VEXKOLZA-611741 format. One line per field, with one value per atom (N, C-alpha, C): residue number from 0; residue in three letters; atom name; z, y, x. Coordinates in steps of 0.05 Angstrom, whole numbers, plus 5000, padded with zeros to 4 digits. Atoms other than C-alpha are relative to their C-alpha. Layout:
% VEXKOLZA-611741
seq = (NUM|...)
type = (ALA|...)
atom = (CA|...)
zz = (Z|...)
yy = (Y|...)
xx = (X|...)
***
This chain:
% VEXKOLZA-611741
seq = (0|0|0|1|1|1|2|2|2|3|3|3|4|4|4|5|5|5|6|6|6|7|7|7|8|8|8|9|9|9|10|10|10|11|11|11|12|12|12|13|13|13|14|14|14|15|15|15|16|16|16|17|17|17|18|18|18|19|19|19|20|20|20|21|21|21|22|22|22|23|23|23|24|24|24|25|25|25|26|26|26|27|27|27|28|28|28|29|29|29|30|30|30|31|31|31|32|32|32|33|33|33|34|34|34|35|35|35|36|36|36|37|37|37|38|38|38|39|39|39|40|40|40|41|41|41|42|42|42|43|43|43|44|44|44|45|45|45|46|46|46|47|47|47|48|48|48|49|49|49|50|50|50|51|51|51|52|52|52|53|53|53|54|54|54|55|55|55|56|56|56|57|57|57|58|58|58|59|59|59|60|60|60|61|61|61|62|62|62|63|63|63|64|64|64|65|65|65|66|66|66|67|67|67|68|68|68|69|69|69|70|70|70|71|71|71|72|72|72|73|73|73|74|74|74|75|75|75|76|76|76|77|77|77|78|78|78|79|79|79|80|80|80|81|81|81|82|82|82|83|83|83|84|84|84|85|85|85|86|86|86|87|87|87|88|88|88|89|89|89|90|90|90|91|91|91|92|92|92|93|93|93|94|94|94|95|95|95|96|96|96|97|97|97|98|98|98|99|99|99|100|100|100|101|101|101|102|102|102|103|103|103|104|104|104|105|105|105|106|106|106|107|107|107|108|108|108|109|109|109|110|110|110|111|111|111|112|112|112|113|113|113|114|114|114|115|115|115|116|116|116|117|117|117|118|118|118|119|119|119|120|120|120|121|121|121|122|122|122|123|123|123|124|124|124|125|125|125|126|126|126|127|127|127|128|128|128|129|129|129|130|130|130|131|131|131|132|132|132|133|133|133|134|134|134|135|135|135|136|136|136|137|137|137|138|138|138|139|139|139|140|140|140|141|141|141|142|142|142|143|143|143|144|144|144|145|145|145|146|146|146|147|147|147|148|148|148|149|149|149|150|150|150|151|151|151|152|152|152|153|153|153|154|154|154|155|155|155|156|156|156|157|157|157|158|158|158|159|159|159|160|160|160|161|161|161|162|162|162|163|163|163|164|164|164|165|165|165|166|166|166|167|167|167|168|168|168|169|169|169|170|170|170|171|171|171|172|172|172|173|173|173|174|174|174|175|175|175)
type = (UNK|UNK|UNK|UNK|UNK|UNK|UNK|UNK|UNK|UNK|UNK|UNK|UNK|UNK|UNK|UNK|UNK|UNK|UNK|UNK|UNK|UNK|UNK|UNK|UNK|UNK|UNK|UNK|UNK|UNK|UNK|UNK|UNK|UNK|UNK|UNK|UNK|UNK|UNK|UNK|UNK|UNK|UNK|UNK|UNK|UNK|UNK|UNK|UNK|UNK|UNK|UNK|UNK|UNK|UNK|UNK|UNK|UNK|UNK|UNK|UNK|UNK|UNK|UNK|UNK|UNK|UNK|UNK|UNK|UNK|UNK|UNK|UNK|UNK|UNK|UNK|UNK|UNK|UNK|UNK|UNK|UNK|UNK|UNK|UNK|UNK|UNK|UNK|UNK|UNK|UNK|UNK|UNK|UNK|UNK|UNK|UNK|UNK|UNK|UNK|UNK|UNK|UNK|UNK|UNK|UNK|UNK|UNK|UNK|UNK|UNK|UNK|UNK|UNK|UNK|UNK|UNK|UNK|UNK|UNK|UNK|UNK|UNK|UNK|UNK|UNK|UNK|UNK|UNK|UNK|UNK|UNK|UNK|UNK|UNK|UNK|UNK|UNK|UNK|UNK|UNK|UNK|UNK|UNK|UNK|UNK|UNK|UNK|UNK|UNK|UNK|UNK|UNK|UNK|UNK|UNK|UNK|UNK|UNK|UNK|UNK|UNK|UNK|UNK|UNK|UNK|UNK|UNK|UNK|UNK|UNK|UNK|UNK|UNK|UNK|UNK|UNK|UNK|UNK|UNK|UNK|UNK|UNK|UNK|UNK|UNK|UNK|UNK|UNK|UNK|UNK|UNK|UNK|UNK|UNK|UNK|UNK|UNK|UNK|UNK|UNK|UNK|UNK|UNK|UNK|UNK|UNK|UNK|UNK|UNK|UNK|UNK|UNK|UNK|UNK|UNK|UNK|UNK|UNK|UNK|UNK|UNK|UNK|UNK|UNK|UNK|UNK|UNK|UNK|UNK|UNK|UNK|UNK|UNK|UNK|UNK|UNK|UNK|UNK|UNK|UNK|UNK|UNK|UNK|UNK|UNK|UNK|UNK|UNK|UNK|UNK|UNK|UNK|UNK|UNK|UNK|UNK|UNK|UNK|UNK|UNK|UNK|UNK|UNK|UNK|UNK|UNK|UNK|UNK|UNK|UNK|UNK|UNK|UNK|UNK|UNK|UNK|UNK|UNK|UNK|UNK|UNK|UNK|UNK|UNK|UNK|UNK|UNK|UNK|UNK|UNK|UNK|UNK|UNK|UNK|UNK|UNK|UNK|UNK|UNK|UNK|UNK|UNK|UNK|UNK|UNK|UNK|UNK|UNK|UNK|UNK|UNK|UNK|UNK|UNK|UNK|UNK|UNK|UNK|UNK|UNK|UNK|UNK|UNK|UNK|UNK|UNK|UNK|UNK|UNK|UNK|UNK|UNK|UNK|UNK|UNK|UNK|UNK|UNK|UNK|UNK|UNK|UNK|UNK|UNK|UNK|UNK|UNK|UNK|UNK|UNK|UNK|UNK|UNK|UNK|UNK|UNK|UNK|UNK|UNK|UNK|UNK|UNK|UNK|UNK|UNK|UNK|UNK|UNK|UNK|UNK|UNK|UNK|UNK|UNK|UNK|UNK|UNK|UNK|UNK|UNK|UNK|UNK|UNK|UNK|UNK|UNK|UNK|UNK|UNK|UNK|UNK|UNK|UNK|UNK|UNK|UNK|UNK|UNK|UNK|UNK|UNK|UNK|UNK|UNK|UNK|UNK|UNK|UNK|UNK|UNK|UNK|UNK|UNK|UNK|UNK|UNK|UNK|UNK|UNK|UNK|UNK|UNK|UNK|UNK|UNK|UNK|UNK|UNK|UNK|UNK|UNK|UNK|UNK|UNK|UNK|UNK|UNK|UNK|UNK|UNK|UNK|UNK|UNK|UNK|UNK|UNK|UNK|UNK|UNK|UNK|UNK|UNK|UNK|UNK|UNK|UNK|UNK|UNK|UNK|UNK|UNK|UNK|UNK|UNK|UNK|UNK|UNK|UNK|UNK|UNK|UNK|UNK|UNK|UNK|UNK|UNK|UNK|UNK|UNK|UNK|UNK|UNK|UNK|UNK|UNK|UNK|UNK|UNK|UNK|UNK|UNK|UNK|UNK|UNK|UNK|UNK|UNK|UNK|UNK|UNK|UNK|UNK|UNK|UNK|UNK|UNK|UNK|UNK|UNK|UNK|UNK|UNK|UNK|UNK|UNK|UNK|UNK|UNK|UNK|UNK|UNK|UNK|UNK|UNK|UNK|UNK|UNK)
atom = (N|CA|C|N|CA|C|N|CA|C|N|CA|C|N|CA|C|N|CA|C|N|CA|C|N|CA|C|N|CA|C|N|CA|C|N|CA|C|N|CA|C|N|CA|C|N|CA|C|N|CA|C|N|CA|C|N|CA|C|N|CA|C|N|CA|C|N|CA|C|N|CA|C|N|CA|C|N|CA|C|N|CA|C|N|CA|C|N|CA|C|N|CA|C|N|CA|C|N|CA|C|N|CA|C|N|CA|C|N|CA|C|N|CA|C|N|CA|C|N|CA|C|N|CA|C|N|CA|C|N|CA|C|N|CA|C|N|CA|C|N|CA|C|N|CA|C|N|CA|C|N|CA|C|N|CA|C|N|CA|C|N|CA|C|N|CA|C|N|CA|C|N|CA|C|N|CA|C|N|CA|C|N|CA|C|N|CA|C|N|CA|C|N|CA|C|N|CA|C|N|CA|C|N|CA|C|N|CA|C|N|CA|C|N|CA|C|N|CA|C|N|CA|C|N|CA|C|N|CA|C|N|CA|C|N|CA|C|N|CA|C|N|CA|C|N|CA|C|N|CA|C|N|CA|C|N|CA|C|N|CA|C|N|CA|C|N|CA|C|N|CA|C|N|CA|C|N|CA|C|N|CA|C|N|CA|C|N|CA|C|N|CA|C|N|CA|C|N|CA|C|N|CA|C|N|CA|C|N|CA|C|N|CA|C|N|CA|C|N|CA|C|N|CA|C|N|CA|C|N|CA|C|N|CA|C|N|CA|C|N|CA|C|N|CA|C|N|CA|C|N|CA|C|N|CA|C|N|CA|C|N|CA|C|N|CA|C|N|CA|C|N|CA|C|N|CA|C|N|CA|C|N|CA|C|N|CA|C|N|CA|C|N|CA|C|N|CA|C|N|CA|C|N|CA|C|N|CA|C|N|CA|C|N|CA|C|N|CA|C|N|CA|C|N|CA|C|N|CA|C|N|CA|C|N|CA|C|N|CA|C|N|CA|C|N|CA|C|N|CA|C|N|CA|C|N|CA|C|N|CA|C|N|CA|C|N|CA|C|N|CA|C|N|CA|C|N|CA|C|N|CA|C|N|CA|C|N|CA|C|N|CA|C|N|CA|C|N|CA|C|N|CA|C|N|CA|C|N|CA|C|N|CA|C|N|CA|C|N|CA|C|N|CA|C|N|CA|C|N|CA|C|N|CA|C|N|CA|C|N|CA|C|N|CA|C|N|CA|C|N|CA|C|N|CA|C|N|CA|C|N|CA|C|N|CA|C|N|CA|C|N|CA|C|N|CA|C|N|CA|C|N|CA|C|N|CA|C|N|CA|C|N|CA|C|N|CA|C|N|CA|C|N|CA|C|N|CA|C|N|CA|C|N|CA|C)
zz = (5019|9677|4994|5006|9658|4972|5025|9602|4985|5014|9580|4973|5025|9522|4981|5020|9457|5001|5002|9448|4974|5024|9400|4994|5004|9409|5018|4984|9434|5018|4983|9464|5025|4975|9537|5007|4993|9545|4983|5017|9485|5009|4991|9509|5026|4975|9578|4996|5007|9550|4988|5013|9507|5021|4980|9566|5020|4982|9610|4986|5015|9555|4998|5002|9546|5027|4973|9622|5006|4996|9617|4983|5016|9570|4971|5028|9504|4982|5019|9443|4992|5008|9417|4979|5022|9352|5009|4992|9385|5020|4981|9442|4986|5015|9392|4985|5014|9351|5019|4980|9414|5011|4989|9443|4980|5021|9377|4988|5010|9363|4970|5029|9294|4996|5007|9267|4980|5020|9221|4973|5026|9151|4983|5018|9101|4974|5025|9041|4981|5019|8996|4975|5025|8924|5002|4996|8945|5014|4986|8993|4982|5020|8939|4981|5020|8889|5012|4987|8940|4999|5000|8940|4972|5027|8864|4989|5013|8822|4979|5021|8772|4973|5024|8719|4998|5001|8696|4996|5005|8677|5018|4980|8740|5005|4996|8748|4974|5026|8674|4989|5011|8641|4979|5017|8604|4970|5028|8536|4991|5007|8540|5005|4992|8567|4976|5024|8499|4985|5013|8469|5015|4984|8527|4997|5002|8522|4972|5027|8446|4999|5000|8458|5014|4985|8509|4982|5017|8462|4976|5023|8404|5009|4989|8450|5010|4991|8465|5030|4971|8536|5004|4993|8562|5026|4976|8611|5022|4980|8648|5023|4976|8719|5006|4996|8714|5008|4993|8737|4987|5013|8698|5021|4981|8741|4984|5016|8708|5009|4990|8752|4987|5014|8716|4970|5029|8647|4989|5014|8600|4983|5016|8559|5006|4994|8566|4985|5012|8554|4998|5002|8561|5010|4992|8562|5022|4979|8608|5028|4974|8662|5010|4991|8666|5018|4981|8728|5014|4986|8762|5029|4972|8825|5006|4991|8864|4984|5016|8823|4973|5025|8760|5005|4993|8794|5003|4996|8816|4973|5025|8747|4982|5017|8709|5013|4987|8761|4997|5003|8759|4972|5028|8684|4992|5007|8680|5019|4981|8738|5018|4983|8778|5029|4971|8853|5010|4991|8883|5029|4973|8955|5005|4999|8956|5016|4983|9014|4999|5000|9007|4975|5024|8938|5003|4997|8943|4979|5020|8886|5002|4999|8882|4972|5025|8829|4989|5013|8779|4996|5004|8776|4970|5028|8710|4993|5008|8672|4995|5005|8668|4970|5028|8603|4990|5011|8560|4988|5013|8522|5014|4988|8553|4981|5016|8529|4983|5019|8468|4987|5012|8443|4970|5028|8372|4984|5016|8318|4989|5010|8290|5021|4979|8357|5005|4997|8364|4977|5023|8294|5003|4997|8309|5021|4979|8373|4991|5011|8338|4981|5019|8282|5015|4984|8334|5012|4987|8370|4979|5022|8304|4992|5008|8286|5021|4978|8354|5000|5000|8347|4976|5024|8278|4983|5016|8251|4992|5010|8209|5011|4989|8246|4979|5017|8214|5003|4997|8202|5027|4974|8264|5023|4979|8307|5000|5003|8280|5012|4989|8298|5031|4971|8368|5013|4990|8378|5000|5002|8355|5022|4979|8403|5028|4974|8462|5004|4998|8447|5004|4996|8441|5029|4972|8509|5019|4982|8541|4999|5003|8514|5009|4992|8531|5030|4971|8603|5009|4993|8602|5013)
yy = (4979|1803|5020|4978|1868|4996|5003|1870|5027|4974|1941|4997|5004|1911|4984|5016|1883|4971|5029|1808|4995|5006|1788|4971|5029|1713|4986|5017|1660|4982|5015|1626|5016|4985|1648|5007|4995|1642|5024|4978|1688|5026|4976|1737|5011|4991|1739|5013|4988|1752|5028|4974|1808|5021|4981|1841|5007|4994|1835|5020|4982|1869|5028|4974|1924|5014|4988|1935|5014|4988|1953|5026|4975|2011|4996|5006|1977|5005|4995|1997|4974|5023|1952|4983|5015|1933|4984|5013|1916|4977|5021|1877|4977|5021|1838|4983|5015|1820|4982|5015|1798|4976|5021|1758|4978|5019|1724|4987|5009|1714|5002|4995|1744|5027|4975|1797|5016|4985|1852|4987|5012|1829|5015|4988|1841|5007|4991|1881|5009|4994|1878|4984|5015|1856|4972|5026|1799|4981|5016|1774|4993|5004|1783|4978|5020|1742|4972|5025|1688|4980|5018|1661|4992|5006|1657|4976|5023|1596|5010|4994|1594|5001|5000|1582|5026|4974|1651|4997|5005|1620|4979|5019|1579|5006|4997|1568|5002|4998|1577|4971|5027|1513|4995|5008|1476|5007|4996|1483|5029|4972|1559|5012|4988|1569|5008|4993|1568|5024|4978|1615|5026|4976|1664|5010|4992|1662|5012|4989|1675|5028|4973|1735|5020|4982|1763|5006|4996|1753|5018|4983|1785|5029|4973|1846|5010|4991|1849|4996|5005|1822|4972|5025|1767|4990|5009|1725|4989|5010|1700|5019|4984|1725|5015|4986|1749|4980|5018|1721|5011|4991|1723|5003|4994|1755|5005|4999|1740|5021|4980|1790|5028|4975|1846|4999|5004|1818|5012|4991|1853|4978|5023|1789|4977|5023|1718|5003|4999|1720|5029|4972|1796|5003|4998|1809|5020|4981|1869|4988|5013|1821|4984|5012|1793|5020|4981|1827|4987|5010|1821|5010|4990|1862|5017|4985|1904|5026|4976|1966|4995|5008|1929|4997|5003|1911|5027|4973|1983|5015|4986|2010|4991|5011|1964|5007|4995|1973|5030|4972|2049|5008|4994|2051|4992|5010|2011|5009|4990|2045|4978|5023|1980|5006|4998|1981|4975|5023|1935|5004|5000|1918|4972|5026|1862|5005|4995|1866|5030|4972|1930|5016|4986|1946|5008|4989|1991|5022|4979|2030|5004|4994|2063|4996|5004|2045|5028|4975|2101|5001|4996|2129|4999|5000|2115|5027|4974|2179|4998|5001|2197|4999|5001|2181|5028|4974|2243|5000|5002|2220|4978|5022|2180|4976|5024|2109|5001|5003|2100|4973|5027|2032|5003|5000|2015|5001|4997|2035|4974|5026|1964|4985|5014|1938|5014|4985|1993|4993|5007|1978|4972|5027|1904|5000|4999|1919|5014|4985|1970|4982|5018|1920|4977|5021|1866|5011|4988|1913|5006|4994|1934|4974|5026|1861|4989|5009|1845|5016|4984|1903|4994|5008|1879|5024|4977|1950|5015|4984|1993|5028|4973|2058|5022|4977|2126|5008|4992|2158|5014|4986|2202|4980|5020|2142|4983|5016|2103|5015|4983|2161|5001|5000|2165|4973|5027|2090|4995|5002|2092|5015|4983|2149|4987|5012|2115|4974|5025|2048|5006|4993|2081|5008|4991|2115|4976|5023|2051|4981|5019|2007|5013|4986|2060|5005|4997|2061|5028|4973|2131|4999)
xx = (4990|4207|4978|5019|4175|4988|5014|4125|4999|4998|4145|5014|4985|4185|4983|5015|4158|5009|4993|4156|5014|4984|4211|5001|4998|4206|4980|5017|4158|5017|4982|4219|5005|4999|4217|5029|4972|4293|5011|4991|4306|4987|5014|4253|5012|4988|4284|5027|4974|4354|4996|5006|4325|4993|5009|4291|5022|4977|4354|5018|4983|4394|4988|5014|4342|5000|5000|4340|5026|4973|4414|5003|5000|4395|5007|4993|4411|4975|5022|4369|4986|5017|4314|5015|4988|4350|5025|4976|4417|4993|5008|4383|4987|5013|4342|5022|4978|4405|5015|4984|4442|4984|5017|4384|4995|5006|4368|5026|4974|4443|5002|5000|4436|5013|4988|4482|4984|5014|4460|5003|4998|4445|5020|4980|4500|4986|5013|4479|5022|4979|4540|4994|5003|4544|5012|4987|4590|4980|5020|4536|4977|5022|4483|5007|4992|4522|5006|4993|4541|4977|5023|4470|4991|5008|4466|5015|4988|4480|5020|4981|4537|4986|5016|4484|4984|5014|4460|4970|5028|4393|4989|5010|4382|4971|5028|4308|4984|5013|4293|4999|5002|4266|5022|4978|4321|4996|5005|4287|5003|4998|4292|5027|4974|4363|5017|4984|4398|4988|5013|4347|5004|4995|4354|5029|4972|4430|5005|4997|4425|4989|5011|4380|5019|4981|4430|5024|4977|4489|4994|5009|4450|4998|5003|4438|5027|4974|4513|5005|4997|4506|5011|4988|4551|4987|5014|4510|5018|4982|4572|5002|4998|4572|4975|5025|4501|4978|5022|4434|4975|5025|4368|4979|5022|4314|4975|5025|4248|4980|5018|4212|5006|4992|4250|4994|5002|4237|4974|5024|4189|4987|5009|4184|5019|4983|4212|5027|4974|4287|5011|4991|4293|5028|4972|4368|5005|4996|4360|4994|5006|4336|5024|4975|4407|5014|4988|4435|5024|4977|4502|5002|4999|4491|4975|5023|4443|4995|5004|4456|4987|5013|4435|4969|5028|4369|4987|5011|4358|4998|5000|4376|4977|5021|4328|4972|5026|4272|4993|5006|4278|4994|5005|4281|4972|5026|4217|4978|5020|4182|4989|5009|4178|5006|4995|4170|5013|4985|4222|5008|4991|4235|5012|4986|4286|5026|4976|4335|5007|4992|4375|4991|5009|4347|4971|5028|4286|4996|5007|4254|4970|5029|4186|4988|5014|4135|4993|5007|4125|4970|5029|4054|4995|5008|4020|4989|5010|4007|4970|5029|3934|4994|5007|3900|4992|5007|3896|4973|5026|3836|4984|5016|3779|4998|5002|3772|4975|5023|3727|5003|5001|3707|5003|4995|3727|4974|5025|3676|4989|5010|3671|4984|5015|3649|4974|5025|3597|4981|5016|3572|4988|5010|3566|4977|5020|3526|4975|5023|3481|4984|5013|3466|4985|5013|3450|4974|5024|3401|4978|5019|3368|4986|5010|3360|4980|5018|3329|4974|5024|3280|4983|5015|3260|4990|5008|3250|5025|4978|3296|4997|5003|3310|5005|4995|3310|5029|4972|3378|5005|4997|3367|5001|5001|3348|5026|4975|3408|5024|4978|3455|4998|5004|3425|5007|4994|3430|5030|4971|3502|5014|4988|3519|4996|5006|3485|5016|4985|3518|5030|4972|3586|5005|4997|3577|4998|5004|3551|5024|4978|3607|5027|4975|3660|5000|5000|3639|4991|5010|3607|4973)
***
């Protein structure tokens, strides 16, 4: 057989079938599906739900299931026919993480700026907005560090020296 085709399988019989099909002018994807005896993946909501348990909180530890269901009902969401997807949750038991189909996953992921690539559902991660103000460490932390340094030095600084030490410590602890 010719080696002009990509290797799709380590099984020589499958590879030979693939190459025979390609030699007849068939596209790579179709030849691969035929040689591997795999049809195209189905990406319907029916297929999506077929793999899910009847328990909306399948995979959630038993001690949390009732609490999660109560949170959903309090938020006006009926968990029946839905599935809790912890990867979409902002917090444990997040009612918005109860999804019934691919469009629910897409809606929640896009709303939260999550990048998702799960079968036919694909969303891009939202870029974080740049910080408008540079990070500055909290004044009480700076004061604690300045006092520690003064204590180590064993001398009381002048007001000017204290202000300079405070400014330098703020810059150092803020990553400047």
